N, C-alpha and C positions, 0 to 999 in steps of 0.2 A: 462570460467565461465559457471556454470550450473544454469539456471533460472527455477524455479519450480512455476507453477501457482497453487495456493491453491484453491480447490473447495469450492463453497458456502456451501454445505452440507458436514460436516466432515466425515460422513459414506461413502461418495463417494471416499474418499482417498484410501480405501482398494482395489478399482478396478484399481487404478493407478493415476498417476499425469501427466498432460500435462506438458511438459518441453522443454526447448530450450537450445542448446549449442551455445554460442556466445563468440566473443572476446571482447564484451562490446559495440559494435555498430551495428552489423548486425546479422541476423539469419544464423548460419552455418548449423544447422540441427535441426529438431524438431520431437518429438514423444510423445507417451503416454506409460507409463510403471509403474509397481509396484515399490514401494520404494526399494525393495530388488534388483531390476535390475539397479538401478542408481549407478553411480560410485562416491565414496568418493574422487577420485583423479582427478576430472574434473575441478579443479580450484576453485575459489570462489563460494560458494553456496548461492544463493539469492532466497528467497521465496517471491512471489507476493501475497499480500492480495487483494482479489476481491473487487471492488468498492461497491458491495452489502453488504459487511460486515463491512463497515466503516461509521461512522458519523463524522461530522465536526462541531465544536462549537467554537465560539469566546468568550474569557473571558477577563476580566479586572483584571490584577494582582496587588495587593498592593505592595508597596516597600518592599524589604526584603523577597521576595518569592522564592529566589534561593536556590540551594543546597538541603540538606536533607528535608527542609520544603516544597519543591515544590509539591510532591505527595499529601500531606495532604491539602495544599492550593487548589489544583485543585479539590480534592474530595469535599471540602467544598463549593467551588464556583459553582460546577455543580450538587450538590445533588438534588436541586429542579427542575433541567432541564432534568434529566434523568429518564427513565422509570424503571430502575433497580437500585439496590444499587450500589454506586460507587465502593465498594470493589470487585464487580463481573466484573468490567470493566477495561480494559487496557487503560490508559490515557497517551497520548504522546504529549508533547508540540512541536510546530513547531521548525525546525532547527534554530540555531543561535539566539534563544530567551533568552539566559542566561542574557544578559544585560537588557532586558525588565523585566525579573523576578527579577532582583536585584534592578532596579530603579523604577519599576512599569510601567504599560501600558497594551495595548491589545495584545493578541496573539491567534493564532488558536490552537485548540487541536483536535487530532485524537482520536476516541473512537471505540473500538471493544470489543467483549465479550471474557473474559479470557478463559472460559471453551471451547468455540469453537476453540480458538487458540491452546489450549493444545491438544484437540482431533485431529485436522487436522494435527498437526505436529507429533503426536505420532508414526505413521508408519515410518516416516523418522528417528526419534530418535531410534526406535527399530531396524532399519537397519544400525545403526551406522553412520548416516549422521548428521552433525552439520550445521545448517543454520546459516550463518554468518551475514546476513542482512535480515530484513523483510521490504519490501517496499510496499507502496500503489500502486494498479494497476493504479489509476488516482489520481494525487495530485492537490491541489489548485495551481493556476498559475495567475500571474499578467496579462498575456495576455489570454483572454478567449479562450477556446478550446472546441469544440463540438466533441464528439466521438460517432459515430453511429455504433452499433454492431449487429451481428446476421444475420437474414434472413428476407425477407419481411413478412413471416408468424409469426415470433417471433423476434422482434428487441427491442433494448434498446438504448436510446439516453441519454448520460451523459455529463453534462456541467461542466467543471472546470473553476473556476474564483477566484478572489482574496479573496472572502469570504468563499470559500470551494468547495465542489463538489455536484452537484444536479442531481438527476435522473429526467428527464423531462417527462411530461405526454405523453401518446401515441398520443393524438390529437395535432397536430402541431398548431392548432388555439389557443391553450392555452399557447404557448411558449412566447408570447409577455409579459407575466407577469414576465419573467426572463430578467431583464435589460441587462445583458452581451450579450444576443443573438443579440441585435441590434447594438453591437459595430462594428465599421468599422475594428477593429483589429481582429475580430473573425476568428479563424482557424478551419476548419472542416475536420475531419478524418472519413473515412468510410471503413468498411470491404468490401471485394470484392463484395459480393452479395447485398450490400446496396448502391453501388455507383450510379446506375441508379435511384433508388428511391430518393436519396438525390438530384440528379440533377432535378428531376421532382418537388419535394416538395419545395425545397429551391431556385431553379433557380441559382445554383452555382456549380462550379466544386470542389468536395472535394479531399483531398489528400488520396490516397489509403494507407490503413494501416491494415495489417492482425493482428489477435490476437497475434501471435508470435512476430511480430514487436512491438506491443504495450507493451508486456512484457519486451522486450529488452529496450525500452524507459523507462519503469518503473524502471528498474534496475539502471538507471542513476539519479534517484531522490535523492535529499538531505535528504528526510525523511528517517529515520531508526526507525522502530517500535520495533527492537530487544533491548529492554530496560527492566529494572527490572528483572523478572525471566527469560526473554528471551535474556538477554545481552550475546552476543556471539562474541564480537569484539576481536581482537587479544590480547589486554591487558587483557581482562577478561579471555580468554582461557589460557593465560600465567599464570595468578594468580592461576588458578585452578590446574595447574600442577607444582607449585612452590615447591622447597625443603624447609625444615625448615629455612635455611639460606637465602632464598629469591632468589636463583639462578634458572633459568629456567632449566627444565629437558631435554629440547631438542625435546620433542614430545608433541603434543597437543591431548587431547581427543576430 
């Protein structure tokens, strides 16, 4: 498996992508390289969308929202809650929510900008690489998890919880406003240079997790943002190379 970390700024992709080779559970090796240096034969290709490029919103779906109607229903429900036109945004409902869409109920929606996604993936496509899955760097979770990243001079703390993913303010005195932080089930991860700082500020021992390890964990997510124009699953790729009689041609583009 080749796991590629997409940069926050699309123009940074021309300088290269941070990436990890993994068997699905551990980091085998990691590096940064231009799209043209990455192998199309490294196994499943997974791209990780940075937490800074995703928003999370909860919607209440009316009954009968499933199937082809779903994209239009989502756009209508979110139109007044978004800063941009829904048509410019990539909207993906949470995994396993098809029954909710059919019967009605609440569900989480991941939101990112379509043009950013097109631009950041363009060098990979130009190099002949097909991203099979697009996963969030940090996904919502029923068990609250705090991810402390970066260095003491420039750090970010991101909280995942049942309602979504939240970027916490730099001042930890304000963290009490985020209810999941006080949960006894809270799990804290810290990148190597932040472990000591977390110990001092939170008086607890975090689990060490490098950025590469976080990306490998991300690749295990049930969320797959490769939908719509980015659908690249095996069935979709098979359909793209079907012969007129519907038989697979044996190779995938």
